[in-house]
C-alpha positions as a Python dict, from the first residue, in 0.01 Angstrom:
ca = {
    (1, 'M'): (0, 0, 0),
    (2, 'N'): (-375, 14, -58),
    (3, 'H'): (-622, -127, -309),
    (4, 'F'): (-769, 199, -439),
    (5, 'H'): (-663, 254, -799),
    (6, 'V'): (-761, 433, -1119),
    (7, 'R'): (-924, 213, -1382),
    (8, 'R'): (-1103, 326, -1699),
    (9, 'G'): (-1056, 688, -1600),
    (10, 'A'): (-1218, 652, -1256),
    (11, 'L'): (-1125, 551, -901),
    (12, 'W'): (-1204, 194, -796),
    (13, 'C'): (-1178, 5, -467),
    (14, 'E'): (-1040, -340, -546),
    (15, 'A'): (-1263, -454, -836),
    (16, 'V'): (-1557, -225, -764),
    (17, 'P'): (-1598, 126, -914),
    (18, 'L'): (-1666, 383, -644),
    (19, 'T'): (-1929, 541, -866),
    (20, 'R'): (-2132, 221, -836),
    (21, 'I'): (-2118, 230, -456),
    (22, 'A'): (-2223, 595, -446),
    (23, 'D'): (-2509, 533, -689),
    (24, 'E'): (-2643, 239, -488),
    (25, 'V'): (-2570, 349, -131),
    (26, 'G'): (-2566, 729, -157),
    (27, 'S'): (-2331, 979, 2),
    (28, 'P'): (-2155, 1055, 224),
    (29, 'T'): (-2035, 697, 264),
    (30, 'Y'): (-1720, 542, 406),
    (31, 'V'): (-1570, 269, 189),
    (32, 'Y'): (-1315, 18, 321),
    (33, 'S'): (-1099, -230, 131),
    (34, 'Q'): (-1090, -575, 291),
    (35, 'A'): (-775, -670, 101),
    (36, 'T'): (-594, -364, 239),
    (37, 'L'): (-708, -431, 596),
    (38, 'T'): (-595, -794, 595),
    (39, 'R'): (-267, -716, 423),
    (40, 'H'): (-176, -443, 671),
    (41, 'L'): (-242, -670, 968),
    (42, 'S'): (-37, -952, 813),
    (43, 'V'): (257, -717, 752),
    (44, 'V'): (263, -616, 1120),
    (45, 'Q'): (232, -977, 1236),
    (46, 'A'): (514, -1087, 1004),
    (47, 'A'): (747, -805, 1113),
    (48, 'F'): (727, -923, 1477),
    (49, 'A'): (717, -1296, 1404),
    (50, 'A'): (1065, -1355, 1545),
    (51, 'T'): (970, -1253, 1900),
    (52, 'P'): (671, -1341, 2123),
    (53, 'T'): (414, -1077, 2034),
    (54, 'L'): (41, -1012, 2067),
    (55, 'V'): (-107, -761, 1824),
    (56, 'C'): (-399, -580, 1988),
    (57, 'Y'): (-575, -366, 1729),
    (58, 'S'): (-672, -26, 1868),
    (59, 'V'): (-1051, -32, 1840),
    (60, 'K'): (-1090, 345, 1866),
    (61, 'A'): (-935, 389, 1520),
    (62, 'N'): (-1224, 212, 1347),
    (63, 'S'): (-1475, 16, 1552),
    (64, 'N'): (-1706, -118, 1280),
    (65, 'L'): (-1805, -474, 1365),
    (66, 'A'): (-1711, -603, 1020),
    (67, 'V'): (-1357, -465, 1062),
    (68, 'L'): (-1328, -611, 1412),
    (69, 'R'): (-1453, -952, 1297),
    (70, 'L'): (-1203, -950, 1009),
    (71, 'F'): (-914, -881, 1248),
    (72, 'A'): (-1036, -1130, 1511),
    (73, 'R'): (-1048, -1408, 1252),
    (74, 'A'): (-693, -1317, 1149),
    (75, 'G'): (-570, -1371, 1506),
    (76, 'S'): (-564, -1015, 1635),
    (77, 'G'): (-635, -912, 1990),
    (78, 'F'): (-782, -574, 2080),
    (79, 'D'): (-690, -257, 2267),
    (80, 'I'): (-1007, -105, 2414),
    (81, 'V'): (-1076, 220, 2599),
    (82, 'S'): (-1437, 177, 2712),
    (83, 'G'): (-1703, -70, 2811),
    (84, 'G'): (-1868, -1, 2477),
    (85, 'E'): (-1557, -111, 2289),
    (86, 'L'): (-1544, -426, 2503),
    (87, 'G'): (-1904, -493, 2399),
    (88, 'R'): (-1809, -454, 2034),
    (89, 'V'): (-1525, -704, 2070),
    (90, 'Q'): (-1757, -948, 2244),
    (91, 'A'): (-2016, -902, 1967),
    (92, 'V'): (-1767, -1041, 1711),
    (93, 'S'): (-1651, -1321, 1945),
    (94, 'G'): (-1310, -1163, 1997),
    (95, 'A'): (-1093, -1353, 2244),
    (96, 'A'): (-1114, -1182, 2584),
    (97, 'D'): (-770, -1308, 2682),
    (98, 'K'): (-631, -1104, 2393),
    (99, 'V'): (-782, -774, 2517),
    (100, 'V'): (-601, -491, 2696),
    (101, 'F'): (-806, -212, 2854),
    (102, 'S'): (-647, 133, 2827),
    (103, 'G'): (-775, 485, 2898),
    (104, 'V'): (-753, 735, 3183),
    (105, 'G'): (-1117, 730, 3296),
    (106, 'K'): (-1246, 376, 3345),
    (107, 'R'): (-1563, 343, 3553),
    (108, 'A'): (-1611, 73, 3816),
    (109, 'D'): (-1882, -99, 3610),
    (110, 'E'): (-1649, -107, 3308),
    (111, 'L'): (-1367, -256, 3514),
    (112, 'E'): (-1602, -517, 3655),
    (113, 'A'): (-1736, -617, 3312),
    (114, 'A'): (-1384, -653, 3173),
    (115, 'L'): (-1262, -854, 3470),
    (116, 'R'): (-1563, -1086, 3447),
    (117, 'A'): (-1488, -1130, 3076),
    (118, 'G'): (-1133, -1243, 3159),
    (119, 'I'): (-928, -986, 2969),
    (120, 'L'): (-551, -1011, 2946),
    (121, 'M'): (-460, -690, 3127),
    (122, 'F'): (-575, -349, 3251),
    (123, 'N'): (-342, -62, 3158),
    (124, 'V'): (-373, 147, 3474),
    (125, 'E'): (-311, 521, 3443),
    (126, 'S'): (-326, 659, 3800),
    (127, 'A'): (-288, 566, 4165),
    (128, 'E'): (-661, 611, 4227),
    (129, 'E'): (-747, 384, 3934),
    (130, 'L'): (-525, 114, 4082),
    (131, 'T'): (-712, 149, 4413),
    (132, 'L'): (-1047, 120, 4235),
    (133, 'L'): (-931, -182, 4035),
    (134, 'D'): (-819, -347, 4360),
    (135, 'A'): (-1167, -289, 4508),
    (136, 'V'): (-1332, -440, 4199),
    (137, 'G'): (-1100, -740, 4214),
    (138, 'R'): (-1174, -800, 4581),
    (139, 'K'): (-1548, -767, 4516),
    (140, 'L'): (-1531, -1040, 4251),
    (141, 'G'): (-1286, -1254, 4445),
    (142, 'R'): (-1023, -1228, 4172),
    (143, 'R'): (-688, -1064, 4118),
    (144, 'A'): (-715, -821, 3828),
    (145, 'P'): (-406, -839, 3603),
    (146, 'F'): (-260, -495, 3539),
    (147, 'A'): (24, -297, 3390),
    (148, 'L'): (102, 60, 3482),
    (149, 'R'): (106, 294, 3186),
    (150, 'V'): (432, 476, 3246),
    (151, 'N'): (481, 827, 3112),
    (152, 'P'): (848, 846, 3007),
    (153, 'D'): (841, 1224, 2936),
    (154, 'V'): (952, 1177, 2575),
    (155, 'D'): (850, 1411, 2293),
    (156, 'A'): (694, 1196, 2018),
    (157, 'K'): (752, 1473, 1757),
    (158, 'T'): (390, 1460, 1645),
    (159, 'H'): (91, 1698, 1661),
    (160, 'R'): (50, 1843, 2009),
    (161, 'Y'): (-306, 1706, 2034),
    (162, 'I'): (-193, 1345, 1978),
    (163, 'S'): (133, 1346, 2175),
    (164, 'T'): (73, 1151, 2496),
    (165, 'G'): (415, 1083, 2648),
    (166, 'L'): (512, 1424, 2789),
    (167, 'K'): (497, 1507, 3160),
    (168, 'T'): (222, 1762, 3085),
    (169, 'S'): (-2, 1489, 2938),
    (170, 'K'): (-306, 1352, 3119),
    (171, 'F'): (-195, 1001, 3024),
    (172, 'G'): (8, 759, 3232),
    (173, 'V'): (188, 750, 3565),
    (174, 'P'): (497, 970, 3610),
    (175, 'F'): (802, 751, 3567),
    (176, 'E'): (936, 841, 3910),
    (177, 'E'): (617, 716, 4082),
    (178, 'A'): (584, 385, 3900),
    (179, 'V'): (816, 181, 4123),
    (180, 'A'): (633, 294, 4437),
    (181, 'L'): (295, 205, 4288),
    (182, 'Y'): (414, -140, 4187),
    (183, 'A'): (544, -190, 4542),
    (184, 'K'): (210, -74, 4681),
    (185, 'S'): (26, -326, 4462),
    (186, 'R'): (198, -611, 4652),
    (187, 'R'): (-13, -523, 4956),
    (188, 'M'): (-337, -530, 4756),
    (189, 'K'): (-556, -843, 4745),
    (190, 'G'): (-748, -759, 4426),
    (191, 'V'): (-474, -689, 4172),
    (192, 'E'): (-170, -863, 4030),
    (193, 'A'): (109, -700, 3830),
    (194, 'R'): (138, -857, 3487),
    (195, 'G'): (335, -605, 3286),
    (196, 'V'): (443, -252, 3204),
    (197, 'D'): (278, -25, 2947),
    (198, 'C'): (396, 277, 2747),
    (199, 'H'): (241, 478, 2465),
    (200, 'I'): (394, 812, 2365),
    (201, 'G'): (159, 930, 2091),
    (202, 'S'): (-6, 881, 1756),
    (203, 'Q'): (106, 939, 1396),
    (204, 'L'): (472, 872, 1482),
    (205, 'T'): (713, 933, 1195),
    (206, 'D'): (1047, 903, 1377),
    (207, 'T'): (1183, 595, 1556),
    (208, 'R'): (1418, 791, 1785),
    (209, 'P'): (1150, 885, 2042),
    (210, 'V'): (1027, 524, 2035),
    (211, 'R'): (1378, 394, 2105),
    (212, 'Q'): (1430, 648, 2383),
    (213, 'A'): (1097, 576, 2555),
    (214, 'L'): (1122, 199, 2530),
    (215, 'G'): (1478, 206, 2659),
    (216, 'R'): (1351, 362, 2980),
    (217, 'V'): (1046, 138, 3007),
    (218, 'A'): (1242, -181, 2935),
    (219, 'G'): (1482, -84, 3211),
    (220, 'L'): (1191, -47, 3450),
    (221, 'Y'): (1053, -387, 3344),
    (222, 'A'): (1388, -555, 3404),
    (223, 'G'): (1422, -385, 3742),
    (224, 'L'): (1079, -499, 3853),
    (225, 'T'): (1140, -860, 3753),
    (226, 'A'): (1469, -848, 3946),
    (227, 'Q'): (1262, -746, 4251),
    (228, 'G'): (1049, -1057, 4213),
    (229, 'F'): (751, -928, 4018),
    (230, 'K'): (631, -1206, 3790),
    (231, 'L'): (577, -990, 3485),
    (232, 'T'): (502, -1144, 3146),
    (233, 'H'): (397, -862, 2909),
    (234, 'L'): (553, -536, 2794),
    (235, 'D'): (296, -319, 2615),
    (236, 'V'): (485, -92, 2374),
    (237, 'G'): (174, 92, 2257),
    (238, 'G'): (106, 186, 1898),
    (239, 'G'): (97, 508, 1702),
    (240, 'L'): (307, 422, 1395),
    (241, 'G'): (225, 689, 1138),
    (242, 'V'): (98, 675, 782),
    (243, 'T'): (143, 901, 482),
    (244, 'Y'): (-136, 1156, 447),
    (245, 'T'): (65, 1407, 244),
    (246, 'T'): (445, 1453, 279),
    (247, 'E'): (503, 1239, 589),
    (248, 'N'): (768, 971, 559),
    (249, 'P'): (706, 729, 846),
    (250, 'P'): (938, 434, 899),
    (251, 'S'): (836, 104, 747),
    (252, 'V'): (679, -156, 971),
    (253, 'D'): (999, -360, 947),
    (254, 'V'): (1216, -68, 1061),
    (255, 'Y'): (973, 6, 1345),
    (256, 'A'): (975, -360, 1447),
    (257, 'R'): (1355, -374, 1458),
    (258, 'T'): (1359, -63, 1678),
    (259, 'V'): (1108, -208, 1922),
    (260, 'I'): (1265, -552, 1937),
    (261, 'E'): (1618, -420, 1987),
    (262, 'A'): (1506, -189, 2269),
    (263, 'T'): (1320, -463, 2457),
    (264, 'R'): (1502, -785, 2368),
    (265, 'H'): (1676, -823, 2704),
    (266, 'T'): (1346, -821, 2899),
    (267, 'G'): (1227, -1161, 2775),
    (268, 'A'): (874, -1021, 2777),
    (269, 'T'): (590, -1096, 2539),
    (270, 'L'): (537, -771, 2351),
    (271, 'V'): (190, -621, 2321),
    (272, 'L'): (139, -394, 2019),
    (273, 'E'): (-153, -153, 1981),
    (274, 'P'): (-160, -59, 1609),
    (275, 'G'): (-461, 136, 1490),
    (276, 'R'): (-407, 400, 1225),
    (277, 'V'): (-140, 202, 1041),
    (278, 'L'): (-388, -82, 985),
    (279, 'V'): (-697, 109, 878),
    (280, 'A'): (-623, 467, 768),
    (281, 'N'): (-527, 403, 406),
    (282, 'A'): (-780, 122, 379),
    (283, 'G'): (-1069, 369, 367),
    (284, 'V'): (-1208, 668, 179),
    (285, 'L'): (-1504, 894, 241),
    (286, 'L'): (-1722, 945, -66),
    (287, 'T'): (-1899, 1280, -96),
    (288, 'R'): (-2089, 1460, -373),
    (289, 'V'): (-2054, 1820, -485),
    (290, 'L'): (-2358, 2031, -401),
    (291, 'F'): (-2255, 2378, -523),
    (292, 'N'): (-1970, 2596, -645),
    (293, 'K'): (-1950, 2935, -479),
    (294, 'E'): (-1726, 3222, -586),
    (295, 'T'): (-1636, 3507, -351),
    (296, 'P'): (-1381, 3786, -397),
    (297, 'A'): (-1137, 3589, -179),
    (298, 'R'): (-1217, 3222, -234),
    (299, 'H'): (-1365, 2959, -462),
    (300, 'F'): (-1564, 2719, -249),
    (301, 'V'): (-1673, 2371, -349),
    (302, 'I'): (-1956, 2279, -113),
    (303, 'V'): (-2005, 1904, -61),
    (304, 'D'): (-2253, 1688, 128),
    (305, 'A'): (-1996, 1559, 383),
    (306, 'G'): (-1896, 1781, 672),
    (307, 'M'): (-1696, 1801, 990),
    (308, 'N'): (-1961, 1587, 1161),
    (309, 'D'): (-1866, 1305, 920),
    (310, 'L'): (-1487, 1360, 923),
    (311, 'M'): (-1370, 1556, 1226),
    (312, 'R'): (-991, 1533, 1179),
    (313, 'P'): (-939, 1843, 959),
    (314, 'A'): (-1134, 2063, 1202),
    (315, 'L'): (-990, 1903, 1516),
    (316, 'Y'): (-625, 1853, 1422),
    (317, 'E'): (-585, 2068, 1109),
    (318, 'A'): (-529, 1729, 947),
    (319, 'H'): (-466, 1692, 574),
    (320, 'H'): (-651, 1436, 362),
    (321, 'D'): (-599, 1415, -11),
    (322, 'I'): (-920, 1491, -201),
    (323, 'V'): (-961, 1357, -553),
    (324, 'A'): (-1237, 1347, -810),
    (325, 'V'): (-1359, 990, -854),
    (326, 'K'): (-1411, 1053, -1225),
    (327, 'P'): (-1214, 1370, -1312),
    (328, 'R'): (-1336, 1613, -1575),
    (329, 'R'): (-1101, 1761, -1831),
    (330, 'G'): (-992, 2119, -1792),
    (331, 'P'): (-745, 2342, -1609),
    (332, 'K'): (-717, 2297, -1236),
    (333, 'K'): (-837, 2568, -1001),
    (334, 'T'): (-742, 2620, -637),
    (335, 'V'): (-1050, 2566, -422),
    (336, 'D'): (-1155, 2516, -63),
    (337, 'V'): (-1363, 2201, -19),
    (338, 'V'): (-1616, 2272, 254),
    (339, 'G'): (-1913, 2101, 411),
    (340, 'P'): (-2267, 2207, 499),
    (341, 'V'): (-2218, 2235, 876),
    (342, 'C'): (-2275, 2580, 1026),
    (343, 'E'): (-1920, 2629, 1152),
    (344, 'S'): (-1630, 2818, 993),
    (345, 'T'): (-1407, 2521, 1076),
    (346, 'D'): (-1612, 2293, 851),
    (347, 'V'): (-1338, 2282, 588),
    (348, 'L'): (-1232, 1943, 456),
    (349, 'G'): (-951, 2079, 240),
    (350, 'H'): (-791, 2426, 206),
    (351, 'G'): (-639, 2544, -120),
    (352, 'R'): (-672, 2224, -321),
    (353, 'P'): (-588, 2224, -695),
    (354, 'L'): (-877, 2038, -856),
    (355, 'A'): (-1005, 2004, -1211),
    (356, 'P'): (-1347, 2160, -1287),
    (357, 'L'): (-1625, 2030, -1064),
    (358, 'K'): (-1999, 2047, -1106),
    (359, 'A'): (-2294, 1966, -882),
    (360, 'G'): (-2332, 1589, -857),
    (361, 'D'): (-1964, 1510, -914),
    (362, 'L'): (-1822, 1253, -676),
    (363, 'L'): (-1512, 1315, -463),
    (364, 'A'): (-1310, 1072, -254),
    (365, 'I'): (-1142, 1190, 64),
    (366, 'R'): (-844, 959, 98),
    (367, 'S'): (-690, 791, 403),
    (368, 'A'): (-1015, 823, 596),
    (369, 'G'): (-1031, 472, 744),
    (370, 'A'): (-893, 578, 1083),
    (371, 'Y'): (-1062, 822, 1321),
    (372, 'G'): (-1329, 895, 1063),
    (373, 'M'): (-1653, 719, 1142),
    (374, 'T'): (-1550, 664, 1505),
    (375, 'M'): (-1548, 1042, 1554),
    (376, 'A'): (-1861, 1109, 1349),
    (377, 'S'): (-2149, 1290, 1518),
    (378, 'T'): (-2504, 1405, 1448),
    (379, 'Y'): (-2421, 1775, 1495),
    (380, 'N'): (-2671, 1999, 1310),
    (381, 'S'): (-2902, 1694, 1329),
    (382, 'R'): (-2721, 1539, 1037),
    (383, 'Q'): (-2742, 1164, 973),
    (384, 'R'): (-2412, 981, 1011),
    (385, 'P'): (-2273, 815, 697),
    (386, 'A'): (-2314, 460, 579),
    (387, 'E'): (-2014, 226, 583),
    (388, 'V'): (-1929, -21, 306),
    (389, 'L'): (-1677, -307, 297),
    (390, 'V'): (-1542, -413, -44),
    (391, 'D'): (-1417, -767, -100),
    (392, 'G'): (-1286, -822, -452),
    (393, 'D'): (-1566, -753, -696),
    (394, 'T'): (-1843, -740, -434),
    (395, 'F'): (-1937, -501, -157),
    (396, 'R'): (-2181, -490, 130),
    (397, 'V'): (-2317, -222, 359),
    (398, 'V'): (-2170, -293, 703),
    (399, 'R'): (-2343, 1, 867),
    (400, 'K'): (-2658, 163, 737),
    (401, 'R'): (-2690, 540, 717),
    (402, 'D'): (-2880, 676, 1017),
    (403, 'E'): (-3254, 686, 973),
    (404, 'L'): (-3386, 1037, 1022),
    (405, 'T'): (-3599, 930, 1318),
    (406, 'A'): (-3291, 785, 1489),
    (407, 'L'): (-3173, 1141, 1545),
    (408, 'W'): (-3433, 1193, 1817),
    (409, 'Q'): (-3481, 836, 1933),
    (410, 'G'): (-3503, 823, 2312),
    (411, 'E'): (-3608, 1187, 2344),
    (412, 'T'): (-3939, 1299, 2496),
    (413, 'P'): (-4108, 1611, 2354),
}
């Protein structure tokens, strides 16, 4: 469910017409619905209410400070993958003891900053990282709490670029090596085992791989506790999918039942890392038509947003619905919606049936709240979009569009 709807022949976000936002803020602009964000988080929290659970929102999905503050005030923790994301969480007064630090390439200074902050747990992804974390812990005179991210070699049945649980993936520790690494950690003075971690991929639409992976990981958790490890947390990752086009992901309730049933016997506090499912359908990217262009093979609609603003179609061949904010009357025509970036992959939508469009018309690219602005770049020296948060009948700019001079700030001619 989201709070974007048609009213008086045009698309609105909550009680604000998108045309008003575009007129006042310009385009391209990301627009987020506060009501959708808070509702999605509450649905996840409610689905897991019957078992000890910590929801740690995956910051990489959408790291705007206004979004993070909203989730922090609603009781969410955070899943981070960099020192920069830790800084963002700290900037909104997020609780450090509700933070897990994931990612395959953590630097020593990032580990030190997170340990000083007092985070809940480091999700360690290699033997060498565990050694480095031990050195950081000894340097600070503390034991760094950790979980090994275990790679269960399970096919998540998702796009190959966002599947992370196969043995060919760069993520995680091979399942067969995990027990030995946990045993090795007992001889280290700077670390302390707190849990086990698993994450098999993003945009999951089938619970069977989740059940299979968690069955293996829960067995490992139980085995480790039987050996005397004082584990408290089982991080089950995130990745629950959303509907972009024809996908039919399980409901949050069905997903929750799958996770709880697979891990119930461990007695662990579950850590969840939802990202996309909380923010994707809470956002759209507004863009204006610049030109129509006919060729013998294609009809192109050229807009002012490009792959630098929304990378997913170019990177993953991802589909986002594209709709006219205020549709014109007339027969639909199949068009390619493309951006101004000088790359052939700068296509936001192939073969879309759209009613007649003219220069200045406003389009909304749907389900753009996740992995949109966080992947945006200044390629072609293009200014990154503004971001707007709507709350009922009001809205505010929560990130200004880049100033032109910001594009070369810090450079020396």
